[in-house]
N, C-alpha and C positions, 0 to 999 in steps of 0.2 A: 703476740709473742714478743718477749723482751730479749734483746741481744746484748751480749757482753760488749763492753766498750770497743774492744778490738774488732769484733764482728761488725759493729756499727760503722767503724771507720772503713773496713773492707767493703761493706755494701755501698757506702757513700762513694768510694773509689770506683766501684763497678758501675754505678749509675753515671758517674761523671766521665769515666774513661772507657767504659765498655766492660763486658763480663770477663775479659781475659786479664784484667788488671791484677787479680789475685791468683792466677792460675799457674804460673810457671816461675821457675827460678832463673832461667836465662832467656835472653831475647828471642832465640829461635823458638822455644816452646811457647813463649808469649805470643809471637806472631802466628804460629799454627793454631793456637786456641782462639785468637781473635778472628782468624779466617773461618774457622769452623762455625763460630757463632754467626758471622756475617753471611755464610753460605747456607745457613739453616741446618747444619749438621748437629748443632748443639742448641738445646733450649736455653733461653735466658735464665740466669740465676734466679731472678725474682719469681719467675713462674715456678721453678723448682721449689723455692722456699715457701711459696704460697701453698703448694701441695703438701709439703712436709708439715707446715703449721696445722693444716686441716687434719692430717692423718696421724701425726705424732706431736701433739702439743707439748711445748716445753721451751727451753732456751737453747738456741743453736750456739754451739761453742767452737765448732771448727767446720770449715768448708774447703774441699780440695777438688780440683778438676784434673783428672789424669787420663792419659790415653793408654789403654791396655789391649794389646793384641789388635790394634787398629780400631778399637771401640772407645769412645769417650765415656768416662764414668765420673759422676759427681759422688764424692765421698763426704758424708755429712754426719756429724755427731750432735746429738740432741740430749741435753740434760733435762729429764722429766721431773715434775714435782715429786718429792719424796726421795730424790737422789739417784734413780735408775738412769743409766746411760744407754742410749740407743745409737747404734752405728748403722748407717744406711749406705748402701751402694745403689746408685740410681743410674739407669741408662740415660745419658745426657741427650740422646737423640729424641726419645719419646717420653721420658719421665717415668718409665716403669721401674719400680723398686725390684732390684735383682737380689738383694740380700738385706736382711733386717735382723740385727742381733741386739739383744737387750741384756744388760748386766745389772743385777740387783745391787743396791748400795751396800758396800762393805763386804760383799760375798765374793766378788770376782766371778761369780757363776753366771751361766747363761740362763735365760728364762726357759 
């Protein structure tokens, strides 16, 4: 899988500083996300990306980690060959895909 330059920088930061390096806008969220990874509440980003690459080949163009209703969710966008965009919501605890939406290129429609 080839990453856009920005994603490569983000992934490098994650490897160097820990997965929470890209996760939050403020220090409080950053600390909560880091603790969640350290305590095993959140799978490491690289493991998630390995699964995404296997199941949804393409170019990762965006990664977010958010906490929704007490549950950590990785939100990942993948640009597939041919231009389709796949938006994934993944349970960060166990890697289960909770939502998978694909939009065909130029149509804005769901698959």
